[in-house]
Phi, psi and omega in degrees: 000106184297317185296317178293322177296316179300320180298328183265002184294332183277350182252201182300321180301322177292317179300322183270355175078029179286132178242115176284121179254344175211142176205126172207178176288354181246356191188145169219146174227130181236132175248147179204143180256126183294124177234181182300332180292346182264351192268146167272174188300345183260012171087011177240164183299131176294137181302329179296332178292320177298318177299319181294315180293324178298313180292324178297311181296313181296316183296316182294316180292319179297320178291325177297324178288316183286333181056236186260020181270010181147186177245153175255142175225140178290135177239347175202139180221117182233118185231134174254135180256119190249333184211144177289150171229140185240167182307136179096341179285142173260129181245155179230125179249126181242130179252134175224147182283144171258317181210136174228109184244193183291324185238346180216163172225152175232125182239148177246137178237142173233131176248126181237159176266184184298335178274001181081010180277139182290124180261317176207162174216150181204172174229142175231127174259135181236142175258151174267128177234161178297144178146177181227133177292162179303145180302324181293332176292312179298324179295321180291330175292320178294322178297321181290331181286338184268000000 
């Protein structure tokens, strides 16, 4: 999804090269190719990058679900690292909801490699706070609905 990717280009997601390929209130998928900016000193993906992609995927999908009824903010991010990933590998992170309530949401993310093997998995809890998302975010949701 080019529009969601464009929206995140100015922040951490852009710096890390996250590309949203799917986004709805029920699901998000982010693809990213491991580069030198993702690595810790021993040549494997830094755990913080997995945490960042998890929160990015969960936040965008959670906001797509909440739409203009408030803003979502991360309040907890828990990620397990299961398999190493090295430079040049393309990874895919998929977010799915576990719970969506009146004041919070809980999302689960799985990151897999090109062979479909699980690299990391995580959960992100988000709180609903007062506010309105950018108009361009709401417009891309409306564009996808048509």
